[in-house]
N, C-alpha and C positions, 0 to 999 in steps of 0.2 A: 504494500500500500504506500502510495506517495502522499506526502503532506507538505504544506507550505506554512512556514512560521514567519509572522510579521510582527516583530517587537515594536513597542511604542517608542516614538522618537520625535513627537510633535511635528513641527513644520519640516523637519528633515525627512519626514515621510514622503516628500516629493520624490526623493530618490527611489523609494520603494515603488511608487506609482510608475516611474519610468522603467524600472527593471521588470516589474510585473507585466507591463505592456510588451516588452521584448519577449518575455517567456510565452505570453499568449500568442504573439505573432509567429513564434517558432513552433506553435502547436503543442506546447507543454500543458498537461492537465494534471490536477491533483484531486485526490479523493477527499482530503481534509484540508481546510484552510483555517488557520488559527491566528487570531490577532488580539493584541492587548493595546489599550489606549488608542493612539492614532493609527496603529497597525490594524485595528479592527475596521477602519474606514477603507483602507486598501483591500483588506480581506473581503469585505462585503462587496465592493465593486468587482473584485475578481470572481467571486462566486456567482454574482449576477450576470456574468458574461460581458462585463463592460471594461475589462482590464485595458484593452487597447485605447479606450477613451480616457483612461486615468490621467495622462499628462494634460489633456485638454481641461479636465475638471480642475486639476491643480492650478493651471494657468488662470482659470476664472477667479481664483482667490487672490491673485497678485494685487498688492497694494491695499489689502483690507487692513484697517486699523484695529489693533487689539484693544486699545483704550480710546474711547471717544464718547462725547456727550450724545452722539446719535443713538446710542443704545438705551438711553434712560427711559424713553417712552415705553418700549416693549419689555426691557429687561429689568428696569429699576436699578440699573447698575451701569457704570461707565466701562465695565469689562465686557468685551464682546465675543470671547471665544465660543461660548455656547450658541449665540445667535449665528455666528459665522458657520458653525458646523451644522446646525439644524437647517439653515437656509440651503446649504450645499446638498444635504441629504434629500430635502424635499424637491429640489430642482433636478438633481442628477440621478437619484437612486430611489425610485418608488419601492415601497416595502413589498409590493406584490412580486417584484423581480427576485426576491429572496425566498419565495415559496416554491417548494418542489424542485429545487435545484439539483443538478447532478452531483455536485460536490457539497459536502456538509461544511457549514460555517460555524466555527467556535469562537466565542467572544468572552474575554475575561473581564470580570469586575471584582472589586474588593468590597466585601460586606463591612461597612464602617464600624458597626458595634462589635462584631467579632474581632476585627483588627484591633480596636481599642482595648478589648479585654486581653488580647495577647501582649499589649504593651505594659499592662499592669496586671499580671496574672495573680490569681488567688487559687489555692488548691481546689476549692469547691467549684469555682467557675471554670477553671481550666479543663476539668474533666467533662463539663457539660457543654462547652462551646466547641462547635466544629471549626474547621479551618476557615480563614477569612476569604480564601479564593472561591469564587463562584464562576462556573463555566456554563455559558448559555449556548444553546444550539438552535439554528434556524429550523431544525426538524421539529421542535416543540414550542417555539415562540413565534409570535407574529408582530410583536411590538419592537421590531429590531432597531428602529430609529432611537427609541428610548434606551435600549440596551447599549447601543453604540455611544450615545451621549454619556451614559453612566460610565462606560469603560474609559472615556476621556476626561471625566469630570475631576477638576481640581478646584477646591474651594477658593473663592475670590475671583480667580480668572474666569470661572463659569458662574453666572448669576444663579441665585436661588439654591435649591437643594435637589439633588438627583435621587429619585426614589424608584424602585422596582418592587412591585407587589407589596407596596406599603413600607418597604425597608430602605434605609439610606445606603447607597452604594457610591464608591469613589473609584478613581482611576484603577483599572485592572493591573497596571504595571506595578502598583504598590505590592501586590501579592505575588504576581508571576508575570514577567514581561515577555516570555517566550512560549509558554505552554508546551515546551518540548516533552516534559514528563507526561502530559495529558495525551498528546498525539501518539507517543510511544505506547502508552497504556491501551490505546484504541487500535493498535496493530500496525502503525506506520513504521516502516523499516527503511524508507528512503525519504529524507527530510531536507528541504531547501529552506534556508534562512536568509532573508534579505536584511542586511544591517547597513546603516549609513555611516558607520564608523570605520576609520582607517584600519587596514590589515585584518579586517574581519572580526574585530572585537564586538562583543555583545554585552549589553547590560541585562543581567538576569532579573533584576527588579529596579524600580525607580530609584532606590536609594543605594544601589550597589554600583561600583565603578565598572566601566567597560573593561572586559577582559576576554581573552581567547576562549572559545568553547573547547571543551575536552572531548576527545573521541569516545564513542560509546561502543562497547564490544559487539553489539548485535545490530547496530544501525549505521547506515551510510548517511553522513551529514554533508551537504553542500552549502557553503556560506558564500553569498554574493555580496560584494562590498565595493565602495567607490575606488577608482583608480588613484585618485588624489583626495586629500582632505576636503570636505565641503566647507564653504564659508557661511552657509545659511545657519541662523541661530535657532534656538528651540521654539520661540514664539516670534517668527520673523516671516512676513509676507513680502519682503523686498523683492521686486520683480527680477532684478539682476541676479541675486543670490539664489532665488528659486529656480531660475532658468539654468544656472550652473548645475544645480542638483538634478534637474530633469534631463540634461544632456550629458552628464558625466558618464563616461564608459565605466563598466564594472569589471571586476576581477573575480576569480573563482578559487575557493579553497575547499578541498575535499578531505574530509576526515573519515577514514575507513580502515578497519582492522588495525587500529592504533597507529596508522601512518597518515601524515598530513602532506598534501601536495597542492601547489598553487599554479595557476596559469592565468594569463589575460583571457577574457571571455568575450567582451563586446565593447 
């Protein structure tokens, strides 16, 4: 089973959009597509069969201000990330396109209360509280816009509170930014990871440093990463820097049988 992992990386996700479009144009298909945070947006577009339009969607966001008084009327906040994301989803990714798809979409969110309990553990609560990572599938959810927004939700930068089924959820990258364990548990043995960081480094959670992935004894992992460091920032819709991310060639790192090999790819 082939799987695609799309770690969250905020606006650097433009690089993921570009590489996913190249893979789709080359005829590559995946049974599982897993995304956390901004990676869930690229994942949803891929599963919906719109991957080749991904760069065009990314370009439509160029110049969007993250902070502006224009958001006050609808968001009651000057922070616009939530509005930028919801408007993009409504315009480019109708939820109906995520129903009955050939590939399964997995989206990570972090259950806020469970995560908070883990920060301040007590013996009685620790035994009762499940892990904070929640994995949502388009096989059993239809409110995928809400799920994706929750997966990206960072307090303050996103107005209001993100709730799913009455519970507060925050950015999925807080709990797990790659979902590698999840896709391996579901049977994936050939996994492609698209990361915007140099040399194929990946952040396993929002609060961990980027580091090389380790080889897995039973899984082939292909890491696709930029040929040169990207200049685009985490919350950065600058047209020139986004365009650099969208046009950057990618390189390939293969981790298989304990051996790592690199080559230029596109």
